[in-house]
C-alpha angles and dihedrals in degrees: 000000000000115000115263096025103099094109089053090047090056091057101039104045120079107218119221120249089030114146133173092239099106097043088049094046092049096042093104094048126100119264094253091054092052091047091046089052094058094039091055089054090047092049090052089050089050092056091055101043119111106221139135120267095262093050092045090051091049091051092046092050091050092051091044088057092048092050089048089057089051091052102041109004087225097125120087126235088240093056090052093045091051092057086067104030099031131241110287090205094056117071093204098048115087095154122224109336134183094240088067092075138041118267093255089057097053097095088052091052092045090051087059097044092047090056091048092049089051090050091048090053091054091047090054092047094047090052091049092240111157098183109077130165124239126303093019091064088060096046125110143143090297084076087076089067092039090056091048090047092054091046089055088061096051112122094238094063132250126278101213093176092056093049090048090051090053092050093048092049090053092048093047099045110019108046117142132194088224119042089213091063109116092214131193121324114261120204124235089232092055093051093047092048091049091050093048091191094194092062126080 
């Protein structure tokens, strides 16, 4: 894979074992619930990734920003996008790139970047911004299943029960009459407790 193309990889590769079940099941949930669902999966991926301290800090900061959008919606789509693609105005900011991790960790990293891209898309939509960079302009709710599909290929294995718990929590507590409804903020801690990744 050419350097600097991880964010494109996450949008252009169809992961195996990817079904439409989660995007369908969550289709009647508020935006924040759907975003919280993918961010919880990404946060779990973050805790398992093998990366040096600088890369781990970069990933954590990107996810912190995404969770901040979920809580307060005060982060722009561009800010979120730049955590993945890099800031074109800063010479030393290339974003999160595939060369930062070993080859066997790339599906873990793409799980994270897919969730951030999905969050960025919602941030752009919520702000009413029509002009969006690639791959944000191609994003949509199918990215829920893309994120799950990548997570299923992570080397540590996939906790189906935890992902199902997250989905059921969103369905039980965060349904919305209109799928464009932003909904109530959901904390990172709540989503991670619901998932209970250590349990089968």
